[in-house]
C-alpha positions as a Markdown table, in Angstrom:
| # | Residue | x | y | z |
|---|---|---|---|---|
| 1 | Met | 51.3 | 105.3 | 135.4 |
| 2 | Pro | 53.1 | 107.4 | 138.0 |
| 3 | Leu | 55.6 | 105.5 | 140.8 |
| 4 | Ile | 55.6 | 106.0 | 144.4 |
| 5 | Pro | 58.3 | 105.8 | 146.5 |
| 6 | Glu | 57.8 | 102.6 | 148.0 |
| 7 | Glu | 57.7 | 100.8 | 144.1 |
| 8 | Ser | 60.8 | 101.3 | 143.1 |
| 9 | Gln | 61.2 | 99.6 | 139.4 |
| 10 | Ile | 64.1 | 97.0 | 138.6 |
| 11 | His | 65.9 | 96.8 | 135.1 |
| 12 | Glu | 66.8 | 94.2 | 134.2 |
| 13 | Ser | 70.9 | 95.4 | 133.5 |
| 14 | Ala | 71.1 | 96.9 | 138.0 |
| 15 | Gln | 73.1 | 95.3 | 139.4 |
| 16 | Gly | 72.9 | 92.7 | 142.1 |
| 17 | Pro | 72.2 | 88.8 | 143.0 |
| 18 | Arg | 70.2 | 87.2 | 139.9 |
| 19 | Ala | 67.1 | 85.2 | 141.2 |
| 20 | Thr | 66.4 | 81.7 | 140.8 |
| 21 | Pro | 64.8 | 81.1 | 137.8 |
| 22 | Ala | 61.5 | 79.3 | 138.2 |
| 23 | Val | 60.8 | 75.8 | 137.6 |
| 24 | Gly | 59.6 | 75.3 | 134.0 |
| 25 | Arg | 62.2 | 79.3 | 132.9 |
| 26 | Thr | 65.7 | 78.7 | 131.6 |
| 27 | Ala | 68.3 | 80.7 | 132.9 |
| 28 | Ser | 68.7 | 84.1 | 131.1 |
| 29 | Thr | 72.6 | 84.1 | 129.9 |
| 30 | Pro | 74.5 | 86.5 | 132.3 |
| 31 | Arg | 75.0 | 90.1 | 130.7 |
| 32 | Pro | 78.1 | 91.5 | 130.9 |
| 33 | Val | 78.8 | 93.8 | 133.6 |
| 34 | Pro | 79.8 | 97.5 | 133.2 |
| 35 | Gly | 82.7 | 99.1 | 134.5 |
| 36 | Pro | 85.9 | 99.8 | 133.6 |
| 37 | Arg | 87.9 | 97.6 | 131.8 |
| 38 | Pro | 92.0 | 96.8 | 131.7 |
| 39 | Val | 92.6 | 98.6 | 128.4 |
| 40 | Pro | 95.7 | 97.0 | 126.3 |
| 41 | Gly | 98.2 | 99.5 | 126.5 |
| 42 | Pro | 101.6 | 99.3 | 123.8 |
| 43 | Arg | 103.7 | 96.7 | 123.9 |
| 44 | Ser | 106.5 | 96.5 | 123.8 |
| 45 | Ala | 109.7 | 95.3 | 121.1 |
| 46 | Ala | 110.7 | 92.6 | 124.1 |
| 47 | Thr | 106.9 | 90.4 | 123.9 |
| 48 | Pro | 106.0 | 90.0 | 120.0 |
| 49 | Arg | 102.3 | 89.9 | 119.1 |
| 50 | Pro | 100.9 | 85.6 | 119.4 |
| 51 | Gly | 101.9 | 84.0 | 115.9 |
| 52 | Thr | 104.8 | 86.9 | 115.0 |
| 53 | Pro | 107.6 | 85.3 | 113.7 |
| 54 | Lys | 110.4 | 86.2 | 115.6 |
| 55 | Pro | 113.6 | 88.1 | 114.8 |
| 56 | Gly | 116.8 | 86.2 | 113.7 |
| 57 | Pro | 120.0 | 88.0 | 114.2 |
| 58 | Ala | 120.7 | 91.4 | 113.2 |
| 59 | Arg | 122.6 | 91.2 | 109.0 |
| 60 | Pro | 124.7 | 94.4 | 108.6 |
| 61 | Ala | 123.2 | 96.6 | 105.4 |
| 62 | Pro | 125.0 | 95.9 | 102.8 |
| 63 | Pro | 127.4 | 98.6 | 101.2 |
| 64 | Glu | 126.1 | 101.7 | 99.5 |
| 65 | Lys | 126.9 | 101.5 | 96.2 |
| 66 | Arg | 127.8 | 104.4 | 95.0 |
| 67 | Ser | 127.4 | 105.2 | 91.2 |
| 68 | Glu | 130.0 | 106.9 | 88.7 |
| 69 | Pro | 129.2 | 110.2 | 87.1 |
| 70 | Gln | 129.5 | 110.9 | 83.9 |
| 71 | Ile | 132.0 | 112.0 | 82.7 |
| 72 | Gln | 132.0 | 115.2 | 79.9 |
| 73 | Leu | 134.7 | 116.5 | 78.2 |
| 74 | Val | 135.0 | 120.1 | 76.7 |
| 75 | Pro | 137.9 | 120.7 | 74.3 |
| 76 | Ser | 139.8 | 124.3 | 75.1 |
| 77 | Ser | 143.4 | 125.0 | 76.3 |
| 78 | Ala | 144.9 | 125.6 | 79.2 |
| 79 | Glu | 143.9 | 130.2 | 78.5 |
| 80 | Gly | 140.3 | 129.2 | 78.0 |
| 81 | Ala | 139.5 | 126.5 | 80.1 |
| 82 | Val | 138.4 | 129.1 | 82.9 |
| 83 | Asp | 136.0 | 130.6 | 80.4 |
| 84 | Ala | 135.0 | 127.0 | 78.9 |
| 85 | Ala | 133.8 | 126.5 | 83.2 |
| 86 | Glu | 132.2 | 128.6 | 83.3 |
| 87 | Glu | 130.5 | 128.2 | 79.4 |
| 88 | Ala | 129.2 | 124.7 | 81.2 |
| 89 | Val | 128.4 | 126.4 | 84.6 |
| 90 | Asp | 125.8 | 129.0 | 82.8 |
| 91 | Thr | 124.7 | 126.3 | 80.8 |
| 92 | Leu | 123.6 | 124.4 | 84.0 |
| 93 | Leu | 122.0 | 126.9 | 85.4 |
| 94 | Asp | 120.0 | 127.4 | 82.7 |
| 95 | Ser | 118.9 | 123.8 | 81.9 |
| 96 | Gly | 117.7 | 123.9 | 85.8 |
| 97 | Arg | 120.6 | 122.7 | 87.9 |
| 98 | Ala | 121.3 | 124.8 | 91.2 |
| 99 | Ala | 123.6 | 127.2 | 91.5 |
| 100 | Gly | 124.6 | 125.5 | 95.0 |
| 101 | Asp | 124.7 | 121.8 | 93.2 |
| 102 | Val | 127.9 | 123.6 | 91.2 |
| 103 | Leu | 131.8 | 123.0 | 92.7 |
| 104 | Val | 134.4 | 124.4 | 90.2 |
| 105 | Leu | 137.9 | 123.4 | 90.6 |
| 106 | Thr | 141.4 | 124.8 | 89.2 |
| 107 | Thr | 144.7 | 123.9 | 88.2 |
| 108 | Gly | 146.5 | 126.3 | 87.7 |
| 109 | Glu | 145.1 | 130.2 | 88.5 |
| 110 | Pro | 143.3 | 130.0 | 90.5 |
| 111 | His | 139.9 | 131.3 | 89.7 |
| 112 | Pro | 139.4 | 135.3 | 90.3 |
| 113 | Trp | 135.7 | 134.7 | 91.9 |
| 114 | Ala | 137.5 | 132.3 | 94.3 |
| 115 | Ala | 140.6 | 134.6 | 94.9 |
| 116 | His | 138.7 | 138.1 | 95.5 |
| 117 | Glu | 136.2 | 135.8 | 98.2 |
| 118 | Leu | 139.4 | 134.4 | 99.6 |
| 119 | Ser | 140.7 | 138.6 | 100.5 |
| 120 | Phe | 137.6 | 138.4 | 102.7 |
| 121 | Gly | 139.4 | 135.9 | 105.0 |
| 122 | Glu | 139.6 | 131.9 | 104.6 |
| 123 | Ala | 136.4 | 131.8 | 107.2 |
| 124 | Ser | 133.9 | 133.4 | 105.4 |
| 125 | Tyr | 135.0 | 131.4 | 101.7 |
| 126 | Trp | 134.6 | 128.3 | 103.8 |
| 127 | Ala | 131.4 | 129.2 | 104.8 |
| 128 | Gln | 130.0 | 130.0 | 101.6 |
| 129 | His | 130.9 | 126.5 | 100.7 |
| 130 | Glu | 129.3 | 125.2 | 103.6 |
| 131 | Ala | 126.1 | 127.1 | 102.5 |
| 132 | Gly | 125.6 | 125.3 | 99.8 |
| 133 | Asp | 123.7 | 127.5 | 97.5 |
| 134 | Asp | 125.7 | 129.1 | 95.2 |
| 135 | Val | 128.2 | 127.9 | 92.6 |
| 136 | Phe | 131.5 | 127.6 | 94.4 |
| 137 | Phe | 135.1 | 128.1 | 93.3 |
| 138 | Ala | 138.4 | 126.8 | 94.8 |
| 139 | Asp | 141.6 | 125.7 | 93.5 |
| 140 | Ile | 143.5 | 122.4 | 93.6 |
| 141 | Ala | 145.2 | 123.0 | 97.3 |
| 142 | Ser | 141.7 | 122.8 | 98.7 |
| 143 | Val | 139.9 | 120.3 | 96.1 |
| 144 | Asp | 140.4 | 117.8 | 100.0 |
| 145 | Arg | 138.3 | 120.1 | 101.9 |
| 146 | Ala | 136.2 | 120.8 | 99.5 |
| 147 | Lys | 132.6 | 118.8 | 99.6 |
| 148 | Thr | 131.0 | 116.1 | 97.2 |
| 149 | Arg | 128.9 | 118.4 | 95.3 |
| 150 | Pro | 126.3 | 116.3 | 92.1 |
| 151 | Val | 128.7 | 118.5 | 89.2 |
| 152 | Val | 131.8 | 119.4 | 89.5 |
| 153 | Val | 133.6 | 121.2 | 87.1 |
| 154 | Val | 137.1 | 121.1 | 86.4 |
| 155 | Ala | 138.9 | 124.3 | 84.6 |
| 156 | Val | 142.7 | 122.2 | 83.6 |
| 157 | Asn | 144.0 | 125.5 | 83.3 |
| 158 | Gly | 147.3 | 125.2 | 84.3 |
| 159 | Gly | 149.2 | 123.2 | 87.0 |
| 160 | Asp | 151.4 | 120.3 | 85.9 |
| 161 | Ala | 151.0 | 117.0 | 85.3 |
| 162 | Asp | 151.1 | 115.7 | 88.3 |
| 163 | Asp | 148.9 | 118.2 | 89.7 |
| 164 | Thr | 146.4 | 117.7 | 86.9 |
| 165 | Ala | 146.8 | 113.4 | 88.4 |
| 166 | Arg | 145.8 | 114.6 | 91.2 |
| 167 | Thr | 142.8 | 117.2 | 90.6 |
| 168 | Leu | 141.0 | 114.7 | 88.5 |
| 169 | Pro | 140.3 | 111.7 | 90.6 |
| 170 | Ala | 139.8 | 113.8 | 93.9 |
| 171 | Ala | 136.7 | 115.7 | 91.1 |
| 172 | Leu | 136.1 | 112.6 | 89.9 |
| 173 | Arg | 135.3 | 111.6 | 94.0 |
| 174 | Arg | 133.4 | 114.9 | 95.0 |
| 175 | Ala | 131.4 | 114.5 | 91.8 |
| 176 | Gly | 127.9 | 113.2 | 92.6 |
| 177 | Ser | 126.2 | 113.0 | 89.3 |
| 178 | Leu | 128.4 | 114.5 | 86.6 |
| 179 | Leu | 132.2 | 115.8 | 86.0 |
| 180 | Ile | 132.8 | 118.2 | 83.3 |
| 181 | Val | 136.4 | 118.5 | 82.2 |
| 182 | Cys | 138.0 | 121.7 | 80.2 |
| 183 | Gly | 141.3 | 121.6 | 78.9 |
| 184 | Asp | 143.8 | 119.9 | 76.9 |
| 185 | Pro | 142.2 | 116.3 | 76.2 |
| 186 | Glu | 145.4 | 114.4 | 76.0 |
| 187 | Arg | 145.9 | 115.6 | 79.0 |
| 188 | Ile | 143.3 | 114.9 | 80.7 |
| 189 | Asn | 142.9 | 111.1 | 79.2 |
| 190 | Ala | 146.6 | 110.7 | 80.3 |
| 191 | Ala | 145.4 | 112.2 | 84.4 |
| 192 | Leu | 142.0 | 110.5 | 83.9 |
| 193 | Gly | 144.1 | 106.8 | 82.7 |
| 194 | Ala | 141.6 | 106.2 | 79.8 |
| 195 | Ser | 139.4 | 108.0 | 77.8 |
| 196 | Val | 137.1 | 110.3 | 77.6 |
């Protein structure tokens, strides 16, 4: 039936005053009023949720325990230590180790690669170390400047007993998981202070 303008239809959900229920009729339950409602915002850290236990005093994080790297000894003469170190590096790379994971240190003469790269200047030489994308060769004089790498290979290719005694503990500190030492076992054991 078409609506006539004088007879406007009123829906139950429309806003406005409610009529008083007729006698004998119960009042209907009021319905929620549509419209904007407050949107709860994010709670700040200072306002805990109800029922959430209050945090206690902050505890300092326990010191990170670093496991000692594994030590491998490759017996060789002082003259053959650099060759033995290069063979160890080749074996590491062939087994899938990334080239940037390896640091090679020498106790005597610098490795030929290090001598060649240093001829272009120390800045470019150390920039290669910082890049960390290739095997890096250094000598005892720069062991303190070298950063930690997962594998450190040491060629005990000369130097005196004090040099070896300084290099091996420093190399051990820079080795993340593996230290390979190429050289005379007696000299190496004396420097490390233990049998390897």
